[in-house]
N, C-alpha and C positions, 0 to 999 in steps of 0.2 A: 504494500500499499504506499502511495506517495501523496503527500498533501503539501500544497504550497500556500504561502501567505499572499493575499491579494490586496493591493491598495488601488483606489481610484483617485487619480490626480490628473487634472486637466482633461478628463474624459478618457484617459488611457488606463487599461487594466494592467497591473504590474505583478509579476509572480516571481517568487524564489523561495527555496526551502530555508526556514529560519528557526522555528521554535523548538526548544527542548521542553520537556514536561514542566520543569520548574519555571521556565520563562512563560509558558502558557498559563500556568496557574497565577503567576505574579500579574500578568496582564489582566486576568479576570478579577483580581482582588486589589486593584489599585484604589487609591483614595477616592478618585472621582467616580469610579464604577460603583463602589459601595454606597456613595451618596446618591447617585442616580437611582439605583435599585430601591433604596429606602424611600425616596421621593415617589417613585411610581407606585409603590405598594401603599402609599398613603393617599393615592388618588390623583397624583400629578402626572398626567400622561404627556405633558408638553416636553419633558426631558427624555422621552423614550428614544428619540433619534440620536441622542448623545451616547447611548450605551455602546460598548464594543459589539460589533455585529459580525457574527461568524457564519461562514458558508462551509458546511461539511460535505456537500454533495458534488460540487463542481471540482472533482479531483481527476487527475490523469490516471489512465489505466496503465498496466504494465507495458503495453505497446505504445504508450505516449498519447493515445487518443483522448480528446476532450469533448468532441461533439459527436452526435449520432443518436439514433433512436434507442438502441439497447446497449450501446457501448459508451454512453456519455459519462458514466461515473461508475465507480466500484462500491459506493455507499449510497444509502438513502436517508434523507432527513425527513422526520415525521413530526407533525405538530398536533398534539392532542389538547384541545383548549376547551374552556367553559365546562369543566368538570364540577359537579356539585361539591360543595366543601366537605360534606361528610363522606364522599367517595374517593377523595384524593389518595388516602392511605391505601385503599383497596386496589386502585389502579396501579399505584406504585409497586405494590407487592406482586401483583400479577405480572408486570413487566420484568421485574428482577427474577421471579420464579422461572420465567421462560427465556432468560437472557442467552442461554447456550443455543437453544433451538432457533431463536431470533437472530443470533449473531450480533448481540448488542455491543456497541462501541462506546456510546455516551448517553447518559440520561441526566436531564437537568430540569429543575422547576422553572416554569416560564417567568418572564419578567414581572407580570402582574400577580404571580402566585396562584393562579387559578387553573393551571394546566401543566403539561410537560412537553419538553422537546426531547426527541431521541434520535439517535443515529445508529443504523444497523447495516450489516453487510448486504449488498445487493445480490439477489439471486439472478445470475446472468441470463437464465432462460426466460425471465420475465421483464417486461418494460418497467419504466419508473412507476407509472400509475398502478400497474399490476402488482408490483412489490408492495405499495402502500395498502392496497386492498387485502393482499395476503396477510400482512402484519396486523391489519385491523381485525381480520377474522381470528387470527391466532390469539390475540390479546383480548378480544371481546370488547373493543372500544371503537368509537368513531374518530376519524382523523379529520383535520381541516382540509376539505376538498378543494379549497382555493389556494392551497400551498403545495402544489405538486411539481412546480418547475424546479429543475436542478440548480438553478442560479439563485433560488430563494434563500434569504438569510434568516438566522435566528437572532433575536435581541438577547444577547448573552447576560447571565446573571453573575454571581460571584463564585469564588472557590470554596465558600463555606459548605460544610457537609449537608446542610439543609437545602442548599441550592444545587450544587454539583453532586448528584447522588451516585453516579457510576461513571468511571472513565477507564477505558481499557488501555493497557500499556501497548497493545499492538499499534495504536495510532502513532506512537512515538518511535517505532522501529526505523532503522536506517532506510532511507529512500533509495530507489534506483536512480540512475543519472538524471539530473534535473533537466527539465524542458528548457529550450532556449528562450530567453526573455524576449518578449515582443519588441520590435524595433521602436526606438524612441522612448521606451519605458525607463523610469528612474527608480533605481532600487533604494530601499530604506537603509541608511547607514547611521541613523541617529542613535538607536537604542539597543539594537540586538546585533550581535556579531554575524557577519556574513559568512563566516567559516563553518557555521553549523550545517549539518546535512541530515538533521532529524526531520521526521514527519511532524506535521502540526496542522490544526484546523486553519481554515482560510479566513483572514480578517478582511472584510469588505468595506470597512469604514467606520469612523466615529465622528464626533463633532468636527466640522470643517473638512471631512473627507467626502464620503459619498453623499452626505446630506448637504454639502455645499454645491456649488454650481457646476459640477462636472468640468467641462472645458471652458467655462466662462471666464476664468481668471486670466487666460491668455488672449481673449477676444474682447473688444470693447465697442461701445456706441458713443460716438462723439467724445472719445477719450475716457469714457467712464467704463470700467470693467463690467462685463455682464454679471460677474459674481457679486459685485456691489449692488447692481440693480436688483438682482434676484433676492439677495439678503434683505434689502430695504423693502421690497414688495411683500415678502413674508412678514416682516416686522409690522407693516401697516395693515395687513389683512388677517391678523390674529395668530401669527406664528406658523411654524412649519407643520406639515400634515400630521394629524394624530391617527390612531388606529381606525381604520374603516373609511378615511376620507382622503387617502393618498391619491387615487386616480382622479377624483373630482378636483382637488386643489391643483394637481399638476396640469390638468386639462385647462383650468382657468388661467394658470400661469402662462401656458403656451399660447393661449388666445391673446393675452396681453402683450406677450413678447413678440408675436409675429409681425406687428406693425413696425417695430424697430429693427426687424430682421429681414425686411422686404419680402415677407412671406416665404422665405427660403427654408425648406425643411432641413437641408443639410446643416445649416447654421443652428437651428433649434436643437437638432440631435446632438450637437457638440456642447451647447451651453446649458441644456436642461439638467436638473439634478435627477438622480436615479432612484434613490430610496428603495433599493432592492429590486427594481424592475429589470427584467431582461431587455435586451436590445429590441426584441420583437414587440414587447409590451409598450415600451417607450415610443417606438415607431408608430404603433396604433394610436396612441394619444396624440402625437404630433400630426398624423394624417387627419384625425378627426378635427383638430383645432384649425387646420389650414383648409379644410374641405370647402368651406363656403367662400373662399377667395379672400383677398386682402381687404382689410377695413381700416379706418382711421385709427390713430392712436387714442387709447382710452384716457379719460381725465386723470385717473390715478397715475398711470404710467408717464403721462406728460409732466405731472408734478414731480415725479421721482427723477426724471432725466433733466428737468430744469433746475432742481435743487437737490442734487444728490448728497448723501452724507460725505463728510470730509475724508473718511477712510473706510475701507471695508472692515467690518468687525473682526474678520478672521484673517485679514491680509497683513502684509508688512507695511509699516509706516516709517517715514524718514523725517526726523526733526530738521526743519528747513534752516534753523539757525546753527545747529552743530553738525549736521550730517550723520547723526546717530541713527542707525537702522535698527528698528525695534520690531521683532517678530511677535506680534500679538498672538498669533496662532500657537507659538511654542510656549506661551506662558501657562503656568499651572492654574488650577482652580482658585478663584478669588482674585488673583491679579488680572487674569484675562477679562473678567467681568468689570473690574474696576476701571480699565482703560478703554472699554468699548464705548464709543460715542464721544470720547475726549479728543479734541483736535490734535493732530499729530505733533504740532509744535509745543503742546502742553503735556505730553505724555511722560517725558523724562522728569519734569518737575513733580508730577503726581507720583511716579514711582519712587523718586528720591524722598518725598515727604512720607510715604507709606513705610519705607524700610525700617526706620526705628520703631514704629508701632508694631510691625509684624515680628521684629526681634524681641519686643517686650512680651508678646504672647509666648514666644519660644524660650522663655527664661529658664527652663529646666534642662536645656541642651548644653552639652560640652563637646567641643570639637578640637581636633589637632590641626594646627597650622603647619605650613611647609617648613617652618624652622624647628619643628619638633615639640614646641610648647603647646599646652592646652589653653583654650580660650572659652569664654562665654560670649554670647551674642549681645553686643552693645553698639549703639550708633546715635549720632546727632545729625540733624539736617536743617539747613536754612534755605528757604526758597526766596530768591531775590527777584524783584521786578519793580517797574515804575508803578505809580498810582494807577488804579483801574486797568491793570495788566492781566486780570483774570486769576489772580492768586487764590481766590475763593474756591476755585475748582478743587484745589488740594484739600481744603477744609471739608467740602462736601463729601468727598470720597473717604477722608479720614473719619468723619462722623459716622459713616456706615460701618466702618471697622471698629469703632469705639463702643458700639452699642452693648456688647456683652460686658465690658468693663464697667460702663456706666450703670447698667442694671445692678451689678453687684455693689458698686460704690454707693448707690442710692440707699440701699439698706444699711450699709456700714455707717454712712453719715447720719442717718436717722437715729441709729443707736447712740452715736456720739452726741447728737443734739440733746437726746433725752438725758444722757449722763450730765451734760452741762447744766440743764435745767434743774436736775436733782441737786447738783452741787451748789448752784446759785440759791436754791430755795431752802436749803437745810438751815436748821437753827444753829445758834452759836455753839451749843454744847454737843451737837451731833457730829459723828465721824463722817468725814467726806466719803462719798461713794467711790468705789474702786474704779479706776480708769479702765474702760473696756478694751483698750489697746486694739482697736479695730484696724483691719487692713483696708486702706484707701489707696488705690493704685493710680488714679488720674489726679494730678495735682496741678495748680496753676503755675505758669512759668515764673510768676512774681513771688512765689512762696519764699518765706524767710529761711535763712540757713537753719535756724533753730527748729522751726516746724518741719523742715525737710528732714533733719536728723531724726526727729521723733517718728515721722512717717516711715523712714528707713528702718528704724529699730523695730517697728511693728509690721514690717513687710513680709515676714514669714518666708524670707529668701526669694521673694518675688521682685521683679523689676518695676519701678515706678515709671510713669510716663506723663509728659506734658505736651499739649499742642498750643502754640501761641499764635494768635492772629496778627499781632503787631510786635515786631522786634523793638521798635522804638519805645513801647510801653515798658518792656523789660529794662531797657537801657536807662530810662528816666526814673525808674522806681528807686525809692530812697532806702537808706539803712541797710539792714541785713539782707534784704531781698534783691539788691541791685545786681546787675550783670557782672560788675567787676568783683563782687564778693564771692562769686561762685566759679571763678576760673579754675581753682584747684579741684572743686567738686566735678566739674565737667571733664577735666582731664582724667581724673581718677575713674570716672564712670566708664570711660572707653575701655580701660584695661581691668575693670573690676577691682580697683585698688581700694585701699583702706583710708578712710578720712574720719575726722571727728573734731570735737571741741570740748573744752573743759572749763566749766564755770563754777564758782562757789555758790552763786545765787540759785534759789529754787525756781526762779521765774524763767530761767534759760535752760534749754536742754543740753545735757552733757553726755558724752559717750563716744565710742568708736564703732564704726560700721564698715562693712564692705559695700562700696557704692555700686548700686545697680539702678541706673536712672537714665532713661532715653528721652529725647524730645525732638519735636519738629516745630519750626518757627517760620512764619512768613515775615517779610520785611522789605522796605524800599532800599535803594542803593545808598541813600543818605544815612539811614540808620545803620546799615551794614558797615559803612566806612567808620562811623563813630564807635561802633562796638569792636571792630578789629583794627586796633591801632598797632603801632610798632611793637609794643611790649607783648601783647598776647598773640601776635603772629609768630614771633620768634620763640615764644615759650612753649610751643607744641600744641596749643589749642586748635590753631587753624588746620593742621594736618589731620586732626581727628574728626573734623566736621565735613559732612557731605554738603556740597553747595550745588544748587541748580538755579538756572536763570529762566524766567518766564520770557516768552517771545516779546519783541518790541511791539507796542500797540500804536506807535506814531503813525498817524494818518491811515491806519489799517481798518479794514472792514470789521464789523462786529463778528466775533467767532460764533460758530454754530455748534451746539452740543446735541448729541442724540440721546434719547431716553435709555436708561439702563435696561439690559435684557430682563425678561420676566423673572428669571430665577436668580438674579444677581444677589439679592439679599440672602436667600437661602444658601447660595454657594459661598458667600462671604462667611456666613455663620459656620458652615461646614469647614471652611478653611481655617477659621479660628480654632475649631475643635482639633483639627490636625496638628496645628502649631502647639496647642496646649498639651495634647497627648504625647508629644515628643519629649522624651526625658532621658537623662543620662548621656553617656558617650555615643556620638554619632560619627561613624567613620566615613570620610569622603576622600578616598585616595585620588580619584580623578581630579577633583578640585585642587587638591594639594599640588599635584604635578603641574597642573595648568598655571596656577598662580606662581609657583617657583620659576617656571619658564618665563612668564610675563614679567616678573620683577627683575629677572636677570637681563631680559632684553631691554628694559628701560634703564637699567644700570649701564649697559653698553652704549645706549643712545646718549645718556647723560655724560658718560666719559668722553665720547667722541666730540660732543658739543661743548665740553667744559661747562655743562649746565648744572650749576649747583642747586638751583630751585627744583629741577626735575629730580635730581638725585635725592633730595630730602623728601619731597612729597610722594615719590613712587612707592616708598616703603609702606606707608599707612593706607595709601590708595589701594594697594594690593590686599591689605588686611580687610578693608571695607568691602572691596569686590568679592573676596572670599566669603565673607559673612552673608552677603546678599545671595551668593550662590548656594549657601547652606539653606537659606529660607526657601529657595526654589526647590531644593532637594526634599525638604520637609513637606512642602505642599504637593509635590508630584509623587511622593513616597518612593522615590528611587533616584539614583545618581545617574543622570542622563547627559548626553552631549548638549542638550538644550540648557541644562543647568550650568554647565561649564561655559557655554557661549554667553549666558546671562551674566555670570560672574565677571568675565572678561569685559563685557560691554560696560558694566557698571564701574569697574576699575578704570577703564579708559575715560569714561565720562567724569568721574570724580577727580582723576589726576588733571584732566584738561581744565576743569573749572577751578580747582585749587591753584594751579599755576597762573591762570588768567586773572583771578580775582585777588589772590594773596601775593602773587609773584612780585609785582612792582614794589610793594612795601618791604618785602623780605630782601630784595636786592638793594634797596636803599639802606637797610640795616647793614648789609655786607659791605657796601662801598663807603658807608659812613658819610654820605653826602646826599644832598637833595637834588643833585643835577639829573639823576636818572629818574625820570618821572613815569616811565612806562617800561614794563618788562615784556620783551617779545618772546612769546612762548614757542614760536616756530623759527628758532635760530637755524641758519644754515650750519652745516656741521663744521666745527672749528678744525677738526682733524683733516677733513677732506680739503680744506682751504689752504692748509700748510703746504709749502713746497716739499719735494722729496727729501731735501736735507735742510734743516733749520736750526736756529738757536733759540734759547729761552726768550731772548728779547723779541724775536719775531713772533713767538707764541703770545707774549704779553701784549704786543701791539694789536694783534688780532682780537684778543678777548677784551681788552680794555682794562679800566681800573677795577679794583676790588680784589685782586689776587696778589698776595705777597710772593716774593721769590720762593719762599719755602713751599707755598701752595703749588706753584708752578712745578717745582721739582717733584712734589708728590704725584701730581697728575702724570708727569712724564714717566715716573717710576711705574705707575700703574699701566701705562701704555706699553712699557717695555715688558712688564710681567705678562700682559695679554699677548705678547708676540707681535705687536704692531711696530715697534721701534727697536733700534740697536744704536749704541753710542759709536761715534767715529773717533779716530785718533786725534782730530783737531778740536775736540770738545763740543762738537755739534751732535745732532740726532738725525738718523736716517730712517725713513720708512722702509719696512720689510715688504716682501711680496705677500705677506699674510694680512692684507688690508681688510680689516673687519668691516 
């Protein structure tokens, strides 16, 4: 038996052997899959299309055949649905009792929990439908007579024993030589090794796969991808098809699309989503939609193409200001929904603002960094923008994620208020009521140091969090709550260090705590410059802060936001559960290797450029990117290439913004002069500009002021150690052939 994994991308079916049994079970039991199955069984049918969809029937025979009446497959998929609740156990026992006679390979509970999916060996002397009738008679059950096509998919459940009841090891035996991949197909290299040659069920798609627009992402109408048009059409018409309405909704979609496809069936066949339909079934729908001839564009379709969403919810977006390419489709549960509908130029600021909050939820996690030391997840973020630049979009998304903490804090604060009232109302000779020492996790950014210390002492090893809407408010606050008074606290929080204070007075809190405190703050450029002066840029605070910039709103049109997807709130709640459930040491070897390579590459770049700013900021930018990658791993429940790419993207963005916004002041400190008012983050390479043989004086003239002779000699020594230079007999330096 040979089974191939199948993806639908841009309308093409792609096949290759991939899954081991362990990988197959992990796919079924991912965090998103568990969430979607639970939602469906609570009555939410709208997420059904997002489940992993398996095809166990469209399998190659030993002779490699895939098509034909009786030789189309060597297995049969059967759907037994709408079983009365009281008979579920009876039907299950009947199937298992006759598994040998049936040739049972797989038995699972259906997604809604009211029936079963089973796969059994095909009897070669019978056709596909005859096999279904034979199995129905053998088991004494009725099967879904509308699900007899061999290309039909099952909406897969989880790997839990209540769902996946039986799975035969024969499915995972070594396959015969793989079929050649169809020309133009793109194999999946993201999550599963291509060296596996084991058999596995066929995956026909999940959210953004088959249920997206088929070939629409590579075709467009007036520059708008058909995938974007189709996604927006479904959003405005009540969502993607649910059970029993697939053909009707797809017919209506085809009718609406044909006017912008010039009534061309071949274009419709490329851009229409499949949802498990065979080519023949989809062709029938398209033929029916085009039968009456071309008509004018509908009012709804005209609105969509006139005012399309700024980005496809499942596509790639590029920040126009920074050039950062953000793959929304590759983001895990919670993050994907948070950015859907957010203009592309604002997505990196939103992501940056969210990271400290998500790390706050994952405060039970410990990870090993590429230097071998263990870390906890901590981060601070500042979102900078002019007035009315749209910074509030960060607050709106953060408010969605903060709901679980705020629900819990509300009860804690109520208990604290009651304690204060009892203490205030007690008689002079009465003993003061005992402090309840409640856990309050969301604190204002203007909190005093004394109160912050008390909150940390009562934190029960949890991380506290603040979201500040105005950086200037924090800067202007007086006394112990001011920005300047917390420099040390913020620095300690990044490394989970120890901080405290000691007073004799009973009115002020005393003690020592391990600082676990994350925050996100919005602010204007003016407030930002006043907060980050020379002192706290050089003292290490600036390198520990993630900074993002809002797009310039100067003379720009008003940005347009799309509504959050229907399941956004539930998915965010589920994402919070995943982060909170993570506890103890989480091993991320792929992230470690990637960040070690990244930070070394930046070291070499800095060395060649004599770029002291890059050399300083690269180190903690790598730590921040690594921690963001860990968040991705926790949400996706596995360490994937997408998580590595996300970590590298965040590290690049953090480093670029730190150099751009903090670099000028840091260089002024180094040069000890005010003449250099702007630091250029994109230096041409100093090493490359040097002649093949040079002196220290020539090196100094290229780099400019700010480097003492001893510093120059140190740099040259490092270049020699790297094999880039060798000394000459006349006291000069010569480039080697190992030009890095």
